[in-house]
C-alpha positions in Angstrom: 0.0 0.0 0.0 4.7 7.5 1.9 6.2 10.3 0.7 8.6 8.0 0.6 7.0 5.7 2.8 6.1 2.5 1.0 2.7 1.4 1.3 2.7 -2.1 1.0 0.5 -2.1 -1.3 0.3 -2.7 -3.9 0.7 -1.6 -3.5 0.4 1.1 -1.2 1.3 -1.1 -3.0 2.1 -4.5 -1.8 -0.4 -7.1 -2.5 -4.0 -7.1 -1.6 -5.9 -10.1 -0.5 -8.9 -11.0 -2.4 -11.4 -12.9 -0.4 -14.2 -14.9 -2.0 -17.6 -13.4 -2.1 -21.2 -14.2 -2.8 -22.6 -14.4 -6.2 -23.9 -11.2 -7.7 -27.3 -10.8 -9.3 -27.7 -12.2 -12.8 -28.9 -8.9 -14.0 -25.4 -7.5 -13.5 -23.8 -10.4 -15.3 -22.3 -8.4 -18.2 -19.7 -5.9 -17.2 -17.8 -4.4 -20.1 -14.8 -2.2 -20.3 -17.1 0.8 -20.6 -18.9 -0.1 -17.4 -15.6 -0.5 -15.7 -14.5 3.0 -16.6 -17.7 4.5 -15.1 -17.7 2.4 -11.9 -14.1 2.9 -11.1 -13.8 6.5 -11.7 -12.7 9.2 -9.3 -11.7 12.0 -11.7 -9.7 14.8 -10.2 -10.9 18.4 -10.7 -9.0 21.5 -11.3 -9.3 24.0 -8.5 -10.1 21.5 -5.7 -8.3 22.2 -2.5 -6.3 20.1 -0.1 -5.4 22.0 2.9 -3.4 25.0 1.9 -2.9 24.0 -1.8 -5.0 23.8 -5.0 -5.1 20.6 -6.9 -4.5 20.5 -10.6 -5.9 17.9 -12.9 -2.7 17.7 -14.9 0.2 19.8 -16.2 0.3 21.7 -19.5 0.6 19.4 -22.6 4.1 19.2 -24.1 4.7 21.3 -27.2 7.5 19.2 -28.7 10.0 16.4 -28.3 13.2 16.5 -26.3 16.4 14.4 -26.3 16.2 13.4 -22.7 15.2 14.5 -19.2 16.4 13.6 -15.7 14.1 12.5 -12.8 14.9 12.4 -9.1 13.8 9.3 -7.1 14.4 8.8 -3.4 15.7 5.2 -3.5 17.1 2.6 -5.9 14.7 -0.2 -6.6 16.1 -3.6 -5.4 14.6 -5.1 -8.6 12.3 -4.1 -11.5 10.6 -7.5 -11.7 6.9 -6.6 -12.1 5.8 -9.3 -9.7 7.4 -7.5 -6.7 6.8 -3.9 -7.9 4.9 -2.6 -4.8 6.7 0.6 -3.8 7.1 4.1 -5.2 10.6 3.8 -6.7 9.9 0.6 -8.6 6.6 1.6 -10.0 7.6 5.1 -10.9 10.1 3.6 -13.3 8.4 0.4 -14.2 5.2 2.0 -15.3 7.0 3.4 -18.3 8.5 0.1 -19.4 5.9 -2.6 -18.6 2.2 -2.4 -19.4 -0.9 -4.1 -18.1 -4.0 -5.6 -19.6 -5.9 -2.5 -18.5 -4.7 1.1 -17.9 -5.3 3.5 -15.0 -5.5 6.9 -16.6 -4.4 10.3 -15.2 -8.0 10.9 -14.5 -8.0 7.8 -12.2 -10.4 5.9 -14.5 -9.9 2.5 -16.3 -9.4 2.1 -20.0 -8.2 -0.6 -22.3 -4.4 -1.4 -22.2 -2.8 -4.4 -23.8 -6.3 -5.8 -23.9 -8.5 -3.9 -26.3 -11.6 -5.3 -24.7 -12.5 -6.8 -21.3 -15.8 -8.6 -21.0 -17.6 -10.4 -18.1 -20.1 -12.9 -19.7 -20.9 -14.4 -16.3 -20.1 -13.5 -12.7 -17.0 -15.7 -12.5 -15.5 -15.2 -16.0 -13.4 -12.4 -17.4 -12.4 -12.5 -21.1 -9.5 -10.4 -22.3 -9.2 -9.8 -26.1 -5.7 -8.6 -26.8 -4.4 -6.0 -29.2 -2.7 -7.5 -32.3 0.8 -6.7 -33.5 2.1 -5.5 -30.1 5.8 -5.9 -29.9 8.0 -6.7 -26.9 11.3 -4.9 -26.4 13.0 -8.2 -27.2 11.5 -8.1 -30.7 8.9 -10.8 -30.2 5.2 -10.2 -30.8 2.7 -10.5 -27.9 0.4 -13.5 -27.8 -2.1 -15.1 -25.4 0.7 -17.4 -24.3 2.6 -14.5 -22.9 -0.4 -13.3 -21.0 -1.0 -16.7 -19.4 2.7 -16.9 -18.5 2.9 -13.4 -17.1 -0.2 -13.7 -14.9 0.9 -17.2 -13.9 4.1 -15.8 -12.4 2.0 -13.7 -10.0 0.3 -16.9 -8.8 3.5 -19.0 -8.5 4.4 -19.4 -4.8 8.0 -19.7 -5.7 8.0 -16.1 -6.9 6.7 -14.7 -3.6 4.9 -12.1 -5.7 3.7 -9.0 -4.0 0.4 -9.2 -5.9 -0.3 -12.9 -5.2 -3.2 -12.2 -3.0 -5.0 -10.5 -5.9 -5.1 -13.9 -7.6 -6.4 -15.9 -4.6 -9.8 -16.0 -6.2 -8.5 -17.1 -9.6 -9.3 -20.7 -10.5 -7.6 -20.8 -13.9 -6.0 -18.6 -16.6 -6.3 -20.1 -20.1 -5.6 -19.2 -23.7 -8.9 -19.3 -25.5 -7.7 -17.9 -28.8 -4.4 -16.6 -30.4 -5.2 -13.2 -28.9 -7.7 -14.1 -26.2 -7.2 -15.1 -22.5 -10.0 -16.2 -20.2 -9.8 -16.0 -16.4 -12.1 -18.2 -14.4 -12.8 -17.1 -10.8 -13.7 -19.3 -7.9 -16.3 -16.7 -6.9 -17.4 -13.2 -8.2 -14.6 -10.7 -7.6 -15.2 -7.0 -8.3 -11.6 -6.2 -7.5 -9.7 -8.5 -9.8 -10.6 -6.6 -13.0 -9.6 -3.3 -11.5 -6.2 -4.7 -10.5 -5.5 -5.7 -14.1 -4.6 -2.0 -14.6 -1.8 -2.3 -12.0 1.5 -4.2 -11.9 -0.7 -7.3 -11.2 -1.8 -7.2 -14.8 1.6 -6.7 -16.5 2.4 -8.7 -19.6 6.0 -9.6 -20.4 7.6 -11.9 -23.1 7.5 -15.5 -21.9 10.7 -16.2 -23.9 12.4 -13.1 -22.6 11.7 -13.7 -18.9 12.7 -17.3 -19.2 16.0 -16.4 -20.9 16.8 -14.0 -18.1 16.2 -16.6 -15.4 17.0 -15.5 -11.9 18.5 -12.3 -13.2 15.2 -11.0 -14.5 14.5 -7.6 -13.1 18.1 -6.9 -11.9 20.1 -7.1 -15.1 19.4 -7.1 -18.8 16.1 -6.1 -20.3 12.5 -6.5 -19.0 11.0 -7.9 -22.2 7.9 -5.7 -21.8 5.9 -3.6 -24.3 6.0 0.0 -22.9 7.0 3.3 -24.6 10.4 2.9 -23.1 12.8 0.0 -22.7 15.2 -0.6 -19.9 18.7 0.9 -20.7 21.8 1.2 -18.7 21.5 0.6 -14.9 24.4 2.1 -13.0 24.0 0.4 -9.7 23.8 2.9 -6.8 23.5 5.9 -9.1 20.9 5.8 -11.9 18.9 3.8 -14.3 18.2 4.9 -17.9 15.2 4.3 -20.1 15.4 4.5 -23.9 12.5 5.3 -26.2 11.1 2.2 -27.8 10.5 3.0 -31.5 8.5 -0.1 -32.0 5.9 0.9 -29.5 2.3 0.1 -30.5 0.9 3.4 -29.1 1.8 7.0 -29.2 5.6 7.5 -29.4 7.2 9.0 -26.3 8.2 12.6 -26.4 11.6 12.1 -24.9 14.4 10.0 -26.4 15.7 9.0 -23.0 14.8 9.3 -19.3 17.5 9.2 -16.6 16.3 8.3 -13.0 18.8 9.5 -10.4 18.8 7.8 -7.0 19.0 10.4 -4.3 18.2 9.2 -0.8 18.9 12.6 0.9 15.8 14.9 0.7 18.0 18.1 0.5 20.1 16.6 -2.3 16.9 15.9 -4.3 15.7 19.4 -3.8 19.0 21.0 -4.7 19.2 18.8 -7.8 15.9 20.1 -9.0 16.8 23.7 -8.2 20.1 23.5 -10.0 18.8 21.7 -13.1 20.7 18.5 -12.3 17.3 16.9 -12.2 14.4 18.3 -14.3 11.7 17.1 -11.9 10.4 14.5 -9.5 7.5 13.1 -7.7 7.3 12.7 -3.9 8.8 16.1 -3.2 10.2 16.5 0.3 7.5 18.4 2.2 10.1 20.7 3.8 11.1 21.8 0.2 7.6 22.9 -0.9 8.4 26.6 -0.1 11.8 26.6 -1.7 10.5 25.1 -4.9 7.4 27.2 -5.1 9.4 30.4 -4.8 12.5 29.4 -6.8 11.4 30.7 -10.2 13.0 27.7 -11.9 9.9 25.7 -12.3 6.4 24.9 -11.0 5.3 22.7 -8.1 1.9 21.0 -8.8 -0.4 19.1 -6.6 -2.9 16.5 -7.7 -5.2 13.8 -6.3 -3.1 11.2 -4.5 -5.8 8.8 -3.2 -3.4 8.8 -0.3 -3.8 8.9 3.5 -1.1 9.3 6.1 -1.5 6.8 8.9 0.2 5.3 11.9 0.5 1.6 11.0 0.0 -0.6 14.0 2.3 -3.6 13.6 2.1 -5.2 17.1 -1.1 -5.9 19.0 0.5 -8.3 21.5 1.7 -5.5 23.8 0.0 -2.3 25.0 -1.4 -1.5 21.6 -3.5 -4.7 21.7 -5.9 -2.8 24.0 -8.0 -0.5 21.8 -8.1 2.0 24.7 -4.4 2.7 24.2 -4.9 3.1 20.5 -7.7 5.5 21.1 -5.7 7.4 23.6 -2.9 7.9 21.1 -5.3 9.0 18.5 -6.9 11.5 20.9 -3.5 12.9 21.9 -2.0 13.2 18.4 -1.6 16.8 17.1 -2.7 16.2 13.5 -3.0 19.9 12.6 0.5 20.5 13.8 1.8 17.6 11.8 0.0 18.6 8.6 1.5 22.1 8.9 5.1 21.0 9.7 5.3 17.5 8.3 3.2 17.9 5.1 4.2 21.5 4.5 0.5 22.6 4.9 -0.4 20.5 1.8 -2.8 18.1 3.4 -6.1 17.8 5.3 -6.6 16.4 8.8 -8.8 13.4 8.6 -10.5 10.8 10.8 -10.9 8.5 7.8 -8.5 5.8 6.7 -9.7 6.3 3.1 -9.7 9.4 0.9 -12.9 11.2 -0.1 -12.0 10.7 -3.8 -12.0 6.9 -3.3 -15.8 7.1 -2.7 -16.6 9.1 -5.9 -18.6 6.3 -7.5 -21.0 6.1 -4.6 -24.3 7.9 -4.1 -24.4 11.0 -1.9 -26.0 9.0 1.0 -23.3 6.3 0.7 -20.5 8.9 0.8 -22.1 10.6 3.8 -22.4 7.3 5.7 -18.8 6.4 4.9 -17.2 9.7 5.9 -19.5 11.8 8.1 -20.2 9.4 11.0 -16.7 8.6 12.1 -15.3 9.3 15.6 -14.1 12.8 16.4 -10.4 13.4 16.4 -10.2 16.7 18.3 -7.3 16.4 20.8 -8.5 15.5 24.3 -5.5 15.0 26.4 -7.3 14.4 29.7 -9.6 11.8 28.2 -6.6 10.1 26.5 -4.6 10.0 29.7 -7.6 8.5 31.5 -7.8 5.8 28.8 -4.2 4.8 29.3 -4.6 4.6 33.0 -7.8 2.6 32.6 -5.9 0.1 30.4 -3.1 -0.2 32.9 -0.6 1.0 30.4 0.8 4.1 32.2 4.6 4.0 31.8 4.6 1.2 29.3 7.2 1.3 26.5 6.4 1.4 22.8 8.6 1.8 19.7 7.8 3.7 16.6 10.0 3.4 13.5 11.3 6.6 11.9 13.5 7.5 8.9 15.3 10.5 7.3 13.3 9.9 4.1 11.5 13.1 4.7 9.8 15.2 7.4 6.4 13.6 6.6 7.9 10.4 8.2 10.3 11.8 10.8 7.9 14.4 12.1 4.9 12.0 12.3 7.1 9.6 14.4 8.1 12.4 16.7 4.5 13.6 16.9 3.5 10.1 18.0 6.3 10.2 20.6 5.1 13.6 21.9 1.5 12.4 22.1 2.6 9.4 24.2 4.6 11.5 26.6 1.6 13.7 27.3 -0.6 10.7 28.3 1.9 8.5 30.2 3.4 6.3 27.5 7.1 5.9 27.0 7.4 5.9 23.2 10.9 5.4 21.7 12.1 6.1 18.2 14.0 3.5 16.1 15.7 5.1 13.1 15.8 3.1 9.8 17.8 4.0 6.7 15.7 5.1 3.7 16.8 2.2 1.6 15.9 -0.2 4.4 12.4 1.2 5.0 10.9 -1.0 2.4 11.9 -4.1 4.4 9.2 -3.2 6.9 6.7 -4.4 4.4 8.4 -7.5 3.2 10.5 -8.9 6.1 8.9 -9.8 9.5 12.3 -9.7 11.1 12.6 -6.0 10.1 9.5 -5.3 12.1 10.9 -7.1 15.2 10.7 -4.7 18.2 8.6 -2.2 16.3 5.0 -1.4 17.4 4.1 1.1 14.8 5.5 3.2 11.9 4.4 6.1 9.7 2.6 4.8 6.6 1.4 6.8 3.6 -0.9 4.5 1.8 -1.9 5.1 -1.8 -4.8 3.3 -3.4 -3.8 1.3 -6.5 -7.4 1.4 -7.7 -10.2 3.9 -7.2 -12.0 1.8 -4.6 -11.8 2.1 -0.8 -11.6 -1.7 -0.5 -8.0 -1.4 -1.7 -7.1 -0.2 1.7 -9.9 -1.7 3.9 -9.1 -5.3 2.8 -5.7 -5.0 4.6 -7.5 -5.8 7.9 -8.8 -9.1 6.7 -7.5 -12.1 8.6 -4.1 -13.1 7.0 -3.9 -10.1 4.6 -0.4 -9.2 3.4 -0.4 -5.8 5.3 -2.2 -7.1 8.4 1.1 -7.0 10.2 -0.5 -6.9 13.7 -2.4 -10.1 13.0 -5.9 -8.6 13.5 -8.8 -11.0 13.0 -12.5 -10.5 13.1 -14.9 -13.0 11.5 -17.6 -10.4 10.9 -15.1 -8.0 9.2 -13.8 -10.8 7.0 -17.4 -11.6 6.0 -17.9 -8.0 5.1 -14.8 -7.9 2.9 -16.0 -11.0 1.2 -19.4 -9.5 0.5 -17.9 -6.2 -0.8 -15.5 -8.2 -3.0 -18.3 -10.1 -4.6 -20.5 -7.1 -5.3 -20.1 -5.7 -8.8 -22.6 -2.9 -8.4 -20.5 0.2 -7.3 -23.0 1.8 -4.9 -24.0 -1.5 -3.3 -20.3 -2.4 -2.8 -19.5 1.0 -1.4 -22.4 0.7 1.1 -20.8 -2.4 2.4 -17.4 -0.8 2.4 -18.7 2.1 4.5 -19.5 -0.4 7.3 -16.0 -1.8 7.0 -14.5 1.7 7.2 -16.6 2.4 10.4 -15.3 -0.8 12.0 -11.7 -0.2 11.1 -11.7 3.4 12.3 -13.6 2.8 15.5 -11.1 0.0 16.3 -8.2 2.1 15.1 -6.6 -0.8 13.3 -4.4 2.0 11.8 -4.5 5.5 13.3 -5.7 7.9 10.5 -3.9 11.2 10.4 -4.3 13.2 7.1 -5.2 13.1 3.4 -2.2 14.0 1.3 -2.1 15.1 -2.4 0.5 14.0 -4.9 3.2 16.6 -5.5 5.3 16.9 -8.7 7.9 19.5 -9.6 8.8 20.3 -13.2 11.4 22.9 -14.2 10.8 25.3 -17.1 12.3 22.9 -19.7 9.7 20.2 -19.5 5.9 19.6 -19.0 3.2 17.0 -19.5 3.6 14.8 -16.4 0.3 13.8 -14.7 -0.3 15.3 -11.3 -2.2 12.3 -9.9 -1.2 9.0 -8.3 -1.8 7.4 -11.7 1.9 7.7 -12.4 2.4 4.5 -10.4 0.9 2.4 -13.3 0.4 4.8 -16.2 3.3 5.5 -18.7 3.7 9.1 -17.6 7.2 9.7 -18.9 6.0 9.2 -22.4 3.9 12.4 -22.0 6.8 14.5 -20.8 8.3 16.8 -23.5 9.3 20.4 -24.2 7.5 23.1 -22.4 6.0 26.0 -24.4 
């Protein structure tokens, strides 16, 4: 599921679990690509506000081609294998090289990708008709065999794929024509077709991946279909992408993209101010002011489908008592954190999900999901009393922190300060930026840690992307929370194809998760992107995680 805090998830992103659900009504048996676009939309609007900033739908369209541009990223990906692409650095790069069956647009809607058509002839069947003549970077032509192989890698336990849980409900993936693949589900699954627009739905050349063997993703090419192919990878420094002239779609504006790995926030900012880097996403919040007033470019904000939370990783100690979690929530200075940690570009929230994620629901559904949640106005006396009532006064807790950016470090210190006010001894454990990702993949990395700052971005425009993380056994359910009624609700929501009916179920899940503070919600946070005066065209929304955004970047007017 950060500014640079990886959300395991998918994304956010690490994988999402997909529980089975009940059969939907026969009347809804046919769900075409067009219907998907409508039901999964949450289009951003120009002029919307997020705290102290105005959101932009996009950046100005490029007026011409350029030879190259340089992009700053906060960490080097350990691999570019699409099956484990769950964090910001990997997906920011990979989205321009590897493509999926469906595509998540800058407007946060779904449209056809490598599949020119997706149809749902019955509740447990999805048929993907592929584009013809699509070439891989290794020179081969895409076929149904490549799709079956690529999706199969996500399901193979030997690969430990980050997206494996999205395939839990898949019974079979078969070639049903030279350019047709049919996916049979064990039970109806409203989430599976949406995830086919993420790295879960990537298609790579079967021959190319097999030829690379264990080196796939770390050396050599990626054998994908995107507007750029993987070029030179200078370990520890940069990775280059080269324009793919055999691309099936619109040719990229830039001949090359150079991604520079810069773990130090100040170094990234200085690189953008000096021109060493032409731009970047995940701008350090402490640099918003410098970049806005620099005169060398423009800082844009867009819909991030992102919430900043305190991820509870251990419920075996004091945090296993909901009164302690509620006390921390009541003592937390969210407004102060948004101002200092997010540079004022955010909105205090008592919701684990963003408002935009509920866009497909009716007014009543949105109201139920967002307006009836517990208040979060600081109440120190009440919080202190809850700690005493739980017998937790003086107990020690550990929160992870990192120098990735102030959005991480200042939230950790805010949690520590809140604990000090209510009788908890909260200690900080510093983790290097490059090691922060391990918190999502390695249980040993979480040893001795009770909580850590987590910015979770949705990988689809559906609240269930986040809410399913509290299902028993879910990938990101690090604390091991389990509730049979909640699991049943996740199953019902997953099985419901009608958007408003599904969101109504999800509103109940949200209420349960927030009331029990399975994570502690802090703020909504927009995406930030900086472009110097030389380039333009990059989307402002979180779509860049799976959309080939670099292909749109070209010469500014």
